[in-house]
MDTraj code that builds the backbone (N, CA, C; nanometers):
import mdtraj as md
import numpy as np

residues = "MET ILE GLY LEU ILE GLY LYS LYS ILE GLY MET THR GLN LEU TYR LYS ASP ASP GLY GLY ILE CYS PRO THR THR ILE ILE GLU LEU GLY PRO CYS PRO VAL VAL GLN VAL LYS THR SER GLN GLY LYS ASP GLY TYR ASN ALA VAL LYS LEU GLY TYR GLN GLU SER LYS LYS ILE SER LYS PRO GLU LYS GLY VAL PHE GLU LYS ALA GLY VAL PRO GLY MET LYS ILE LEU HIS GLU PHE LEU VAL ASP ASN PRO ALA ASP TYR SER VAL GLY LYS VAL LEU THR ALA ASP ILE PHE GLU VAL GLY GLU THR VAL VAL VAL THR GLY THR THR LYS GLY ARG GLY PHE ALA GLY VAL ILE LYS ARG HIS LYS PHE HIS GLY GLY ASP ASP SER HIS GLY CYS ARG SER LYS ARG VAL PRO GLY SER ILE GLY ALA SER SER ASP PRO SER ARG VAL PHE LYS GLY LYS LYS MET PRO GLY HIS TYR GLY ALA SER LYS HIS THR VAL LYS GLY LEU GLU VAL VAL MET ILE ASP LEU ASP ASN ASN VAL LEU TYR VAL LYS GLY ALA VAL PRO GLY ALA GLN LYS GLY ILE VAL LEU VAL ALA LYS GLN ARG".split()
xyz = np.array([
    [-0.3224, 0.3740, 1.3219],
    [-0.2362, 0.3025, 1.4159],
    [-0.0934, 0.2981, 1.3617],
    [-0.0013, 0.2716, 1.4515],
    [0.1400, 0.2681, 1.4151],
    [0.1668, 0.1574, 1.3143],
    [0.2619, 0.1811, 1.2279],
    [0.2976, 0.0827, 1.1263],
    [0.4395, 0.1059, 1.0811],
    [0.4765, 0.0411, 0.9715],
    [0.6114, 0.0525, 0.9173],
    [0.6054, 0.0622, 0.7655],
    [0.7123, 0.1157, 0.7092],
    [0.7287, 0.1187, 0.5645],
    [0.8152, -0.0002, 0.5255],
    [0.7792, -0.0663, 0.4171],
    [0.8541, -0.1846, 0.3776],
    [0.8539, -0.2071, 0.2284],
    [0.9023, -0.3233, 0.1914],
    [0.9151, -0.3610, 0.0509],
    [0.8596, -0.5017, 0.0314],
    [0.7755, -0.5173, -0.0705],
    [0.7187, -0.6477, -0.1013],
    [0.8246, -0.7352, -0.1679],
    [0.8516, -0.8498, -0.1071],
    [0.9517, -0.9422, -0.1609],
    [0.8893, -1.0377, -0.2615],
    [0.7706, -1.0878, -0.2318],
    [0.7034, -1.1818, -0.3212],
    [0.6058, -1.2673, -0.2422],
    [0.5626, -1.3785, -0.3035],
    [0.4680, -1.4683, -0.2390],
    [0.5257, -1.6080, -0.2272],
    [0.4770, -1.6810, -0.1270],
    [0.5174, -1.8189, -0.1057],
    [0.4021, -1.8924, -0.0396],
    [0.4280, -2.0153, 0.0046],
    [0.3266, -2.0948, 0.0735],
    [0.3833, -2.1461, 0.2051],
    [0.3006, -2.1417, 0.3076],
    [0.3367, -2.1965, 0.4380],
    [0.2366, -2.3049, 0.4754],
    [0.2850, -2.4069, 0.5430],
    [0.1983, -2.5162, 0.5844],
    [0.1439, -2.4896, 0.7244],
    [0.0140, -2.5092, 0.7402],
    [-0.0496, -2.4931, 0.8699],
    [-0.0253, -2.6176, 0.9562],
    [-0.0652, -2.6087, 1.0833],
    [-0.0493, -2.7229, 1.1736],
    [-0.1353, -2.8412, 1.1318],
    [-0.2504, -2.8130, 1.0655],
    [-0.3382, -2.9208, 1.0228],
    [-0.3004, -2.9763, 0.8854],
    [-0.1902, -2.9279, 0.8285],
    [-0.1451, -2.9779, 0.6995],
    [-0.1916, -2.8965, 0.5811],
    [-0.2783, -2.7988, 0.6024],
    [-0.3261, -2.7151, 0.4929],
    [-0.2217, -2.6151, 0.4479],
    [-0.2439, -2.5585, 0.3302],
    [-0.1502, -2.4623, 0.2727],
    [-0.2051, -2.3209, 0.2886],
    [-0.1182, -2.2288, 0.3300],
    [-0.1566, -2.0892, 0.3503],
    [-0.0791, -2.0015, 0.2517],
    [-0.1463, -1.9396, 0.1530],
    [-0.0763, -1.8468, 0.0631],
    [-0.0293, -1.7241, 0.1405],
    [0.0974, -1.6906, 0.1270],
    [0.1584, -1.5895, 0.2123],
    [0.2403, -1.4903, 0.1307],
    [0.2321, -1.3639, 0.1700],
    [0.3155, -1.2595, 0.1097],
    [0.4290, -1.2242, 0.2052],
    [0.5496, -1.2133, 0.1497],
    [0.6676, -1.1799, 0.2287],
    [0.6949, -1.0305, 0.2146],
    [0.7040, -0.9612, 0.3278],
    [0.7272, -0.8170, 0.3282],
    [0.8481, -0.7863, 0.4163],
    [0.9442, -0.7172, 0.3595],
    [1.0610, -0.6733, 0.4360],
    [1.0316, -0.5356, 0.4937],
    [1.0325, -0.5236, 0.6255],
    [0.9940, -0.3996, 0.6931],
    [1.1143, -0.3288, 0.7530],
    [1.1206, -0.1963, 0.7313],
    [1.2201, -0.1133, 0.7967],
    [1.3638, -0.1581, 0.7750],
    [1.4512, -0.1234, 0.8706],
    [1.4229, -0.0436, 0.9903],
    [1.3848, 0.1005, 0.9554],
    [1.2908, 0.1548, 1.0334],
    [1.2370, 0.2875, 1.0063],
    [1.2649, 0.3807, 1.1251],
    [1.3556, 0.4775, 1.1113],
    [1.3785, 0.5733, 1.2194],
    [1.2664, 0.6763, 1.2280],
    [1.2410, 0.7232, 1.3485],
    [1.1410, 0.8273, 1.3693],
    [1.2046, 0.9622, 1.3346],
    [1.1494, 1.0297, 1.2348],
    [1.2029, 1.1575, 1.1898],
    [1.1352, 1.2739, 1.2606],
    [1.0071, 1.2575, 1.2946],
    [0.9339, 1.3661, 1.3586],
    [0.8183, 1.3098, 1.4396],
    [0.7886, 1.3716, 1.5519],
    [0.6741, 1.3346, 1.6351],
    [0.5789, 1.4539, 1.6412],
    [0.4525, 1.4301, 1.6065],
    [0.3523, 1.5362, 1.6066],
    [0.2493, 1.5087, 1.7155],
    [0.2059, 1.6142, 1.7831],
    [0.1102, 1.5995, 1.8924],
    [-0.0095, 1.6909, 1.8698],
    [-0.1198, 1.6529, 1.9317],
    [-0.2414, 1.7335, 1.9193],
    [-0.2288, 1.8663, 1.9930],
    [-0.1384, 1.8736, 2.0924],
    [-0.1194, 1.9983, 2.1654],
    [-0.0296, 2.0952, 2.0891],
    [0.0471, 2.0446, 1.9933],
    [0.1378, 2.1300, 1.9185],
    [0.0679, 2.1995, 1.8024],
    [0.1500, 2.2569, 1.7133],
    [0.0953, 2.3324, 1.5999],
    [0.0310, 2.2422, 1.4950],
    [0.0642, 2.1115, 1.4986],
    [0.0086, 2.0201, 1.3987],
    [-0.1364, 1.9852, 1.4281],
    [-0.1721, 1.9707, 1.5570],
    [-0.3107, 1.9458, 1.5938],
    [-0.3539, 1.8008, 1.5883],
    [-0.2613, 1.7075, 1.5707],
    [-0.2966, 1.5651, 1.5709],
    [-0.1749, 1.4833, 1.6123],
    [-0.2019, 1.3610, 1.6584],
    [-0.0958, 1.2728, 1.7066],
    [-0.0477, 1.1818, 1.5941],
    [0.0797, 1.1895, 1.5623],
    [0.1349, 1.1071, 1.4560],
    [0.2863, 1.1022, 1.4673],
    [0.3454, 1.0025, 1.4039],
    [0.4906, 0.9929, 1.3927],
    [0.5258, 0.9817, 1.2454],
    [0.6316, 1.0514, 1.2068],
    [0.6797, 1.0455, 1.0681],
    [0.8015, 0.9545, 1.0638],
    [0.7921, 0.8499, 0.9807],
    [0.8994, 0.7513, 0.9698],
    [0.9695, 0.7645, 0.8354],
    [1.0957, 0.7253, 0.8332],
    [1.1743, 0.7246, 0.7105],
    [1.2113, 0.5829, 0.6716],
    [1.2430, 0.5661, 0.5433],
    [1.2795, 0.4331, 0.4928],
    [1.3745, 0.4489, 0.3742],
    [1.4763, 0.3652, 0.3700],
    [1.5772, 0.3594, 0.2642],
    [1.6626, 0.4865, 0.2610],
    [1.7851, 0.4737, 0.3063],
    [1.8766, 0.5877, 0.3067],
    [1.9049, 0.6352, 0.1640],
    [1.9148, 0.7665, 0.1503],
    [1.9393, 0.8254, 0.0189],
    [2.0084, 0.9605, 0.0359],
    [2.0974, 0.9913, -0.0585],
    [2.1651, 1.1205, -0.0591],
    [2.0932, 1.2213, -0.1484],
    [1.9978, 1.1726, -0.2288],
    [1.9241, 1.2602, -0.3196],
    [1.8014, 1.3160, -0.2491],
    [1.8240, 1.4172, -0.1662],
    [1.7153, 1.4801, -0.0922],
    [1.7234, 1.6314, -0.1126],
    [1.6091, 1.6975, -0.0950],
    [1.6043, 1.8421, -0.1120],
    [1.6621, 1.9130, 0.0112],
    [1.6888, 2.0423, -0.0026],
    [1.7439, 2.1186, 0.1089],
    [1.6481, 2.1259, 0.2284],
    [1.5166, 2.1475, 0.2057],
    [1.4256, 2.1464, 0.3207],
    [1.4241, 2.0111, 0.3929],
    [1.4255, 1.9024, 0.3149],
    [1.4285, 1.7698, 0.3763],
    [1.5594, 1.7479, 0.4515],
    [1.6686, 1.7977, 0.3969],
    [1.7983, 1.7822, 0.4627],
    [1.7973, 1.8464, 0.6005],
    [1.7323, 1.9629, 0.6121],
    [1.7223, 2.0276, 0.7414],
    [1.6423, 1.9471, 0.8411],
    [1.5352, 1.8823, 0.7935],
    [1.4529, 1.7985, 0.8813],
    [1.5337, 1.6797, 0.9324],
    [1.6084, 1.6162, 0.8444],
    [1.6872, 1.4997, 0.8837],
    [1.8003, 1.5389, 0.9790],
    [1.8656, 1.6524, 0.9527],
    [1.9736, 1.6957, 1.0416],
    [1.9202, 1.7291, 1.1811],
    [1.8012, 1.7887, 1.1869],
    [1.7407, 1.8200, 1.3161],
    [1.7065, 1.6931, 1.3932],
    [1.6646, 1.5888, 1.3195],
    [1.6299, 1.4628, 1.3854],
    [1.7515, 1.3781, 1.4162],
    [1.8649, 1.4097, 1.3544],
    [1.9858, 1.3315, 1.3784],
    [1.9853, 1.1976, 1.3091],
    [1.9152, 1.1878, 1.1960],
    [1.9096, 1.0624, 1.1191],
    [1.9576, 1.0914, 0.9777],
    [2.0113, 0.9909, 0.9086],
    [2.0542, 1.0131, 0.7699],
    [1.9364, 1.0398, 0.6782],
    [1.9651, 1.0926, 0.5596],
    [1.8608, 1.1222, 0.4627],
    [1.7863, 0.9973, 0.4205],
    [1.6554, 1.0076, 0.4095],
    [1.5712, 0.8939, 0.3742],
    [1.4987, 0.9203, 0.2423],
    [1.4874, 0.8155, 0.1635],
    [1.4223, 0.8260, 0.0331],
    [1.2710, 0.8415, 0.0463],
    [1.2123, 0.7717, 0.1456],
    [1.0663, 0.7678, 0.1599],
    [1.0287, 0.8124, 0.3003],
    [0.9277, 0.8979, 0.3095],
    [0.8734, 0.9431, 0.4377],
    [0.7237, 0.9165, 0.4408],
    [0.6747, 0.8777, 0.5584],
    [0.5303, 0.8564, 0.5719],
    [0.4911, 0.8738, 0.7172],
    [0.3698, 0.9274, 0.7366],
    [0.3176, 0.9480, 0.8710],
    [0.2206, 0.8365, 0.9092],
    [0.2260, 0.7971, 1.0348],
    [0.1317, 0.7008, 1.0911],
    [0.0670, 0.7643, 1.2141],
    [-0.0660, 0.7590, 1.2195],
    [-0.1368, 0.8106, 1.3357],
    [-0.1137, 0.7193, 1.4552],
    [-0.0971, 0.7792, 1.5726],
    [-0.0755, 0.7035, 1.6965],
    [-0.1652, 0.7599, 1.8050],
    [-0.1942, 0.6759, 1.9058],
    [-0.2765, 0.7194, 2.0181],
    [-0.1945, 0.7956, 2.1214],
    [-0.0714, 0.7498, 2.1443],
    [0.0132, 0.8106, 2.2467],
    [0.1496, 0.8449, 2.1880],
    [0.1684, 0.9674, 2.1396],
    [0.2970, 1.0038, 2.0797],
    [0.4130, 1.0051, 2.1788],
    [0.3814, 1.0060, 2.3095],
    [0.4879, 1.0057, 2.4100],
    [0.5678, 0.8762, 2.4093],
    [0.5122, 0.7717, 2.3474],
    [0.5842, 0.6443, 2.3403],
    [0.6961, 0.6455, 2.2371],
    [0.7039, 0.7521, 2.1591],
    [0.8027, 0.7579, 2.0514],
    [0.8885, 0.8826, 2.0667],
    [1.0129, 0.8709, 2.0263],
    [1.1056, 0.9825, 2.0321],
    [1.1811, 0.9924, 1.9010],
    [1.2212, 1.1144, 1.8660],
    [1.2928, 1.1361, 1.7405],
    [1.4257, 1.0603, 1.7429],
    [1.4528, 0.9869, 1.6375],
    [1.5744, 0.9076, 1.6284],
    [1.5562, 0.7615, 1.6645],
    [1.4447, 0.7280, 1.7317],
    [1.4190, 0.5889, 1.7668],
    [1.3921, 0.5078, 1.6407],
    [1.4503, 0.3886, 1.6340],
    [1.4366, 0.3032, 1.5157],
    [1.3326, 0.1955, 1.5437],
    [1.2310, 0.1860, 1.4575],
    [1.1260, 0.0856, 1.4708],
    [1.1526, -0.0286, 1.3746],
    [1.1326, -0.1505, 1.4238],
    [1.1545, -0.2695, 1.3421],
    [1.0301, -0.3576, 1.3469],
    [1.0404, -0.4757, 1.2882],
    [0.9254, -0.5655, 1.2761],
    [0.8763, -0.6182, 1.4101],
    [0.9496, -0.5961, 1.5186],
    [0.9080, -0.6491, 1.6483],
    [0.7867, -0.5762, 1.7057],
    [0.7385, -0.4701, 1.6380],
    [0.6172, -0.4034, 1.6864],
    [0.4927, -0.4848, 1.6523],
    [0.5078, -0.5844, 1.5635],
    [0.3955, -0.6703, 1.5263],
    [0.4037, -0.8032, 1.6011],
    [0.2897, -0.8717, 1.6075],
    [0.2816, -1.0015, 1.6740],
    [0.2123, -1.1009, 1.5825],
    [0.2502, -1.2259, 1.5945],
    [0.1873, -1.3319, 1.5159],
    [0.0409, -1.3456, 1.5579],
    [-0.0488, -1.3514, 1.4600],
    [-0.1902, -1.3668, 1.4873],
    [-0.2704, -1.2398, 1.4777],
    [-0.2058, -1.1222, 1.4860],
    [-0.2811, -0.9977, 1.4750],
    [-0.3070, -0.9639, 1.3282],
    [-0.4022, -0.8746, 1.3062],
    [-0.4382, -0.8355, 1.1703],
    [-0.3762, -0.6999, 1.1372],
    [-0.3398, -0.6833, 1.0114],
    [-0.2755, -0.5606, 0.9671],
    [-0.3462, -0.5073, 0.8428],
    [-0.3189, -0.3799, 0.8135],
    [-0.3692, -0.3141, 0.6933],
    [-0.2494, -0.2833, 0.6042],
    [-0.2541, -0.3279, 0.4798],
    [-0.1424, -0.3091, 0.3877],
    [-0.1859, -0.2199, 0.2718],
    [-0.1079, -0.1161, 0.2462],
    [-0.1355, -0.0229, 0.1371],
    [-0.0186, -0.0242, 0.0397],
    [-0.0497, -0.0356, -0.0889],
    [0.0541, -0.0360, -0.1910],
    [0.0019, 0.0219, -0.3209],
    [0.0883, 0.0272, -0.4200],
    [0.0524, 0.0772, -0.5529],
    [0.0420, -0.0409, -0.6480],
    [-0.0740, -0.0555, -0.7103],
    [-0.0973, -0.1697, -0.7983],
    [-0.0097, -0.1596, -0.9234],
    [0.0057, -0.2713, -0.9915],
    [0.0860, -0.2752, -1.1142],
    [0.0223, -0.1868, -1.2213],
    [0.1031, -0.1085, -1.2889],
    [0.0537, -0.0261, -1.3982],
    [0.0371, -0.1092, -1.5243],
    [-0.0786, -0.1001, -1.5884],
    [-0.1064, -0.1799, -1.7081],
    [-0.1338, -0.0939, -1.8310],
    [-0.1042, 0.0351, -1.8203],
    [-0.1187, 0.1228, -1.9357],
    [-0.2634, 0.1423, -1.9770],
    [-0.2836, 0.1690, -2.1069],
    [-0.4173, 0.1906, -2.1604],
    [-0.4858, 0.0555, -2.1802],
    [-0.6072, 0.0420, -2.1271],
    [-0.6798, -0.0845, -2.1355],
    [-0.8236, -0.0598, -2.1751],
    [-0.8830, -0.1592, -2.2396],
    [-1.0225, -0.1506, -2.2804],
    [-1.1170, -0.1826, -2.1662],
    [-1.2462, -0.1773, -2.1930],
    [-1.3456, -0.1937, -2.0871],
    [-1.3529, -0.3373, -2.0362],
    [-1.3176, -0.4349, -2.1188],
    [-1.3241, -0.5734, -2.0735],
    [-1.2157, -0.6004, -1.9699],
    [-1.0954, -0.5550, -1.9952],
    [-0.9862, -0.5754, -1.9002],
    [-0.9957, -0.4797, -1.7819],
    [-1.0367, -0.3551, -1.8095],
    [-1.0372, -0.2526, -1.7056],
    [-1.1569, -0.2620, -1.6135],
    [-1.2759, -0.2899, -1.6677],
    [-1.3990, -0.2899, -1.5887],
    [-1.4712, -0.4246, -1.5902],
    [-1.4106, -0.5267, -1.6507],
    [-1.4672, -0.6619, -1.6531],
    [-1.6016, -0.6668, -1.7260],
    [-1.6133, -0.5913, -1.8365],
    [-1.7334, -0.5992, -1.9187],
    [-1.7466, -0.7398, -1.9781],
    [-1.8709, -0.7792, -2.0061],
    [-1.8980, -0.9128, -2.0585],
    [-1.8532, -0.9279, -2.2030],
    [-1.8687, -0.8239, -2.2817],
    [-1.8353, -0.8314, -2.4232],
    [-1.9535, -0.8782, -2.5062],
    [-1.9411, -0.8653, -2.6371],
    [-2.0494, -0.9049, -2.7255],
    [-2.0596, -1.0553, -2.7435],
    [-2.1667, -1.0982, -2.8075],
    [-2.1872, -1.2416, -2.8312],
    [-2.0826, -1.2962, -2.9287],
    [-2.0636, -1.4260, -2.9219],
    [-1.9704, -1.4916, -3.0133],
    [-2.0397, -1.5389, -3.1401],
    [-2.1688, -1.5165, -3.1508],
    [-2.2431, -1.5643, -3.2674],
    [-2.3471, -1.4607, -3.3095],
    [-2.4378, -1.5001, -3.3994],
    [-2.5469, -1.4144, -3.4464],
    [-2.4949, -1.2874, -3.5141],
    [-2.3825, -1.2974, -3.5815],
    [-2.3321, -1.1837, -3.6580],
    [-2.2772, -1.0702, -3.5757],
    [-2.2341, -1.0959, -3.4516],
    [-2.1814, -0.9897, -3.3653],
    [-2.0496, -0.9356, -3.4209],
    [-2.0417, -0.8031, -3.4319],
    [-1.9192, -0.7394, -3.4794],
    [-1.8583, -0.6471, -3.3740],
    [-1.9039, -0.6596, -3.2506],
    [-1.8563, -0.5711, -3.1435],
    [-1.8196, -0.6542, -3.0210],
    [-1.7244, -0.7439, -3.0370],
    [-1.6915, -0.8362, -2.9290],
    [-1.6325, -0.7654, -2.8066],
    [-1.5396, -0.6703, -2.8279],
    [-1.4682, -0.6106, -2.7147],
    [-1.4876, -0.4596, -2.7042],
    [-1.5881, -0.4054, -2.7706],
    [-1.6126, -0.2611, -2.7621],
    [-1.7182, -0.2338, -2.6545],
    [-1.7203, -0.1131, -2.5958],
    [-1.8146, -0.0854, -2.4866],
    [-1.9597, -0.0740, -2.5312],
    [-1.9848, -0.0442, -2.6577],
    [-2.1224, -0.0254, -2.7012],
    [-2.1692, 0.1171, -2.6778],
    [-2.3001, 0.1375, -2.6710],
    [-2.3546, 0.2711, -2.6518],
    [-2.3128, 0.3285, -2.5173],
    [-2.2766, 0.4557, -2.5148],
    [-2.2335, 0.5196, -2.3903],
    [-2.3310, 0.6268, -2.3434],
    [-2.4441, 0.6424, -2.4107],
    [-2.5398, 0.7423, -2.3657],
    [-2.6630, 0.7471, -2.4533],
    [-2.7590, 0.8291, -2.4139],
    [-2.8817, 0.8462, -2.4896],
    [-2.8580, 0.9398, -2.6073],
    [-2.9611, 0.9578, -2.6912],
    [-2.9456, 1.0406, -2.8112],
    [-2.9818, 1.1865, -2.7840],
    [-3.1086, 1.2221, -2.8000],
    [-3.1466, 1.3635, -2.7876],
    [-3.1523, 1.4093, -2.6422],
    [-3.1833, 1.3207, -2.5515],
    [-3.1953, 1.3581, -2.4111],
    [-3.1234, 1.2546, -2.3256],
    [-3.0218, 1.2905, -2.2482],
    [-2.9760, 1.4264, -2.2145],
    [-2.8692, 1.4817, -2.3094],
    [-2.8409, 1.4130, -2.4182],
    [-2.7452, 1.4613, -2.5185],
    [-2.6042, 1.4803, -2.4631],
    [-2.5676, 1.3980, -2.3721],
    [-2.4318, 1.4024, -2.3173],
    [-2.4006, 1.2689, -2.2504],
    [-2.2751, 1.2492, -2.2185],
    [-2.2308, 1.1290, -2.1479],
    [-2.2166, 1.1640, -1.9999],
    [-2.2778, 1.0852, -1.9130],
    [-2.2733, 1.1120, -1.7695],
    [-2.1314, 1.0953, -1.7147],
    [-2.0994, 1.1749, -1.6154],
    [-1.9712, 1.1624, -1.5479],
    [-1.9621, 1.0268, -1.4789],
    [-1.8432, 0.9691, -1.4795],
    [-1.8233, 0.8407, -1.4158],
    [-1.8539, 0.7220, -1.5037],
    [-1.8903, 0.7463, -1.6290],
    [-1.9193, 0.6367, -1.7207],
    [-1.7958, 0.5495, -1.7381],
    [-1.8126, 0.4190, -1.7286],
    [-1.6996, 0.3275, -1.7424],
    [-1.6547, 0.3219, -1.8878],
    [-1.5314, 0.3651, -1.9100],
    [-1.4768, 0.3779, -2.0438],
    [-1.3358, 0.3199, -2.0486],
    [-1.2816, 0.2993, -2.1689],
    [-1.1403, 0.2607, -2.1776],
    [-1.0519, 0.3709, -2.1212],
    [-0.9330, 0.3356, -2.0733],
    [-0.8436, 0.4364, -2.0186],
    [-0.7289, 0.3741, -1.9429],
    [-0.6613, 0.4574, -1.8654],
    [-0.5448, 0.4118, -1.7893],
    [-0.5875, 0.3145, -1.6797],
    [-0.5158, 0.2047, -1.6702],
    [-0.5529, 0.0981, -1.5766],
    [-0.4336, 0.0649, -1.4882],
    [-0.4571, 0.0588, -1.3589],
    [-0.3511, 0.0232, -1.2644],
    [-0.2726, 0.1445, -1.2177],
    [-0.1578, 0.1186, -1.1510],
    [-0.0711, 0.2238, -1.0966],
    [-0.1486, 0.3166, -1.0043],
    [-0.2349, 0.2589, -0.9200],
    [-0.3165, 0.3379, -0.8281],
    [-0.3020, 0.2831, -0.6864],
    [-0.3261, 0.3691, -0.5897],
    [-0.3161, 0.3311, -0.4489],
    [-0.4286, 0.2353, -0.4118],
    [-0.3930, 0.1280, -0.3414],
    [-0.4926, 0.0276, -0.3045],
    [-0.4609, -0.0237, -0.1644],
    [-0.5654, -0.0421, -0.0841],
    [-0.5487, -0.0870, 0.0542],
    [-0.6242, -0.2166, 0.0779],
    [-0.5592, -0.3100, 0.1452],
    [-0.6209, -0.4376, 0.1810],
    [-0.6231, -0.4480, 0.3335],
    [-0.7414, -0.4732, 0.3889],
    [-0.7561, -0.4816, 0.5339],
    [-0.7736, -0.6269, 0.5780],
    [-0.7489, -0.6497, 0.7063],
    [-0.7773, -0.7788, 0.7662],
    [-0.6806, -0.8900, 0.7298],
    [-0.5552, -0.8580, 0.6983],
    [-0.4561, -0.9605, 0.6672],
    [-0.3902, -1.0088, 0.7965],
    [-0.3831, -1.1381, 0.8115],
    [-0.3294, -1.1968, 0.9346],
    [-0.1789, -1.2165, 0.9256],
    [-0.1094, -1.1816, 1.0322],
    [0.0345, -1.2065, 1.0415],
    [0.0552, -1.3525, 1.0828],
    [0.1172, -1.4313, 0.9954],
    [0.1328, -1.5745, 1.0229],
    [0.2718, -1.6088, 1.0734],
    [0.3724, -1.5246, 1.0437],
    [0.5081, -1.5525, 1.0908],
    [0.5913, -1.4252, 1.0843],
    [0.6891, -1.4133, 1.1746],
    [0.7771, -1.2969, 1.1789],
    [0.9212, -1.3450, 1.1907],
    [1.0078, -1.2923, 1.1043],
    [1.1515, -1.3190, 1.1101],
    [1.2194, -1.1924, 1.1608],
    [1.2431, -1.1862, 1.2923],
    [1.2979, -1.0657, 1.3528],
    [1.4429, -1.0411, 1.3120],
    [1.5170, -1.1465, 1.2828],
    [1.6576, -1.1298, 1.2448],
    [1.6710, -1.0532, 1.1136],
    [1.5762, -1.0742, 1.0224],
    [1.5816, -1.0092, 0.8919],
    [1.4725, -0.9039, 0.8725],
    [1.3963, -0.8751, 0.9798],
    [1.2856, -0.7779, 0.9716],
    [1.1874, -0.8125, 0.8600],
    [1.1465, -0.9375, 0.8558],
    [1.0566, -0.9855, 0.7513],
    [0.9249, -1.0286, 0.8139],
    [0.8152, -0.9854, 0.7513],
    [0.6806, -1.0179, 0.7971],
    [0.6133, -1.1071, 0.6941],
    [0.5491, -1.2126, 0.7406],
    [0.4726, -1.3026, 0.6533],
    [0.3246, -1.2814, 0.6829],
    [0.2485, -1.2342, 0.5840],
    [0.1061, -1.2095, 0.6030],
    [0.0251, -1.3004, 0.5115],
    [-0.0893, -1.3431, 0.5590],
    [-0.1754, -1.4338, 0.4834],
    [-0.2465, -1.3585, 0.3721],
    [-0.2377, -1.4110, 0.2501],
    [-0.3065, -1.3503, 0.1373],
    [-0.2144, -1.2643, 0.0531],
    [-0.2735, -1.1964, -0.0446],
    [-0.1993, -1.1133, -0.1389],
    [-0.2084, -0.9666, -0.1009],
    [-0.1059, -0.8911, -0.1362],
    [-0.1040, -0.7466, -0.1142],
    [-0.0805, -0.6787, -0.2491],
    [-0.1278, -0.5562, -0.2664],
    [-0.1137, -0.4880, -0.3953],
    [0.0310, -0.4536, -0.4264],
    [0.0624, -0.4501, -0.5559],
    [0.1944, -0.4072, -0.5990],
    [0.2782, -0.5195, -0.6565],
    [0.3840, -0.4793, -0.7249],
    [0.4778, -0.5738, -0.7838],
    [0.5883, -0.6056, -0.6843],
    [0.6723, -0.7010, -0.7180],
    [0.7868, -0.7333, -0.6337],
    [0.8786, -0.6116, -0.6227],
    [0.9318, -0.5907, -0.5036],
    [1.0182, -0.4776, -0.4683],
    [0.9407, -0.3463, -0.4625],
    [0.8077, -0.3546, -0.4677],
    [0.7263, -0.2349, -0.4546],
    [0.7154, -0.1907, -0.3096],
    [0.7043, -0.0600, -0.2873],
    [0.6944, -0.0051, -0.1521],
    [0.5519, -0.0246, -0.0987],
    [0.5412, -0.0733, 0.0241],
    [0.4112, -0.0937, 0.0879],
    [0.4139, -0.0349, 0.2287],
    [0.2956, -0.0019, 0.2785],
    [0.2785, 0.0473, 0.4148],
    [0.2005, -0.0574, 0.4939],
    [0.2559, -0.1013, 0.6047],
    [0.1907, -0.2021, 0.6881],
    [0.1605, -0.1393, 0.8232],
    [0.0321, -0.1356, 0.8603],
    [-0.0102, -0.0734, 0.9851],
    [-0.0974, -0.1686, 1.0644],
    [-0.0950, -0.1536, 1.1959],
    [-0.1831, -0.2333, 1.2814],
    [-0.3278, -0.1941, 1.2553],
    [-0.4164, -0.2935, 1.2569],
    [-0.5581, -0.2653, 1.2364],
    [-0.6269, -0.2488, 1.3698],
    [-0.7104, -0.1451, 1.3798],
    [-0.7803, -0.1194, 1.5057],
    [-0.8831, -0.2293, 1.5330],
])
top = md.Topology()
chain = top.add_chain()
for i, resn in enumerate(residues, 1):
    res = top.add_residue(resn, chain, resSeq=i)
    for name in ("N", "CA", "C"):
        top.add_atom(name, md.element.get_by_symbol(name[0]), res)
traj = md.Trajectory(xyz[None], top)
């Protein structure tokens, strides 16, 4: 479904009508110009719109040609969103936060915080060794395989390694408030990524 590219501002709290507190993430969306419209009848074979975000002069020559053809300035970030009816969109049209409504649910995709090399307790939430009875392996993974048979470590074994800095999607987040003057969306709950991180917000089917 159609969505927008934005930037995570941070988190705050909003009060509900019944006096309860709602943890909320603030997302600054767009404005996102339409750079390209793809249709299932064309050479692309599917319905989608390509949106741009954040003007930039550091673009490649092929990208420069795409932007000049669309009549929009160079954009730092490009992303496609699938749509049901591409005829509703035209190249050069600017989409803002007004495509969303309060109360609807959205899907937010972002890149989680990078945490470098991490052990199995932090990375995979291992229990760890005992604190007593002479335990000398508090934070190590322990045995990772059998001995003579099969004489190897199975693929996918949970091991220490790089943690974070990966794509993550959260579904079913409710839009609790919209600031159209500043193109800011308030969604209930947390979204992946650090402050000022790029996120994709799309309508949920």
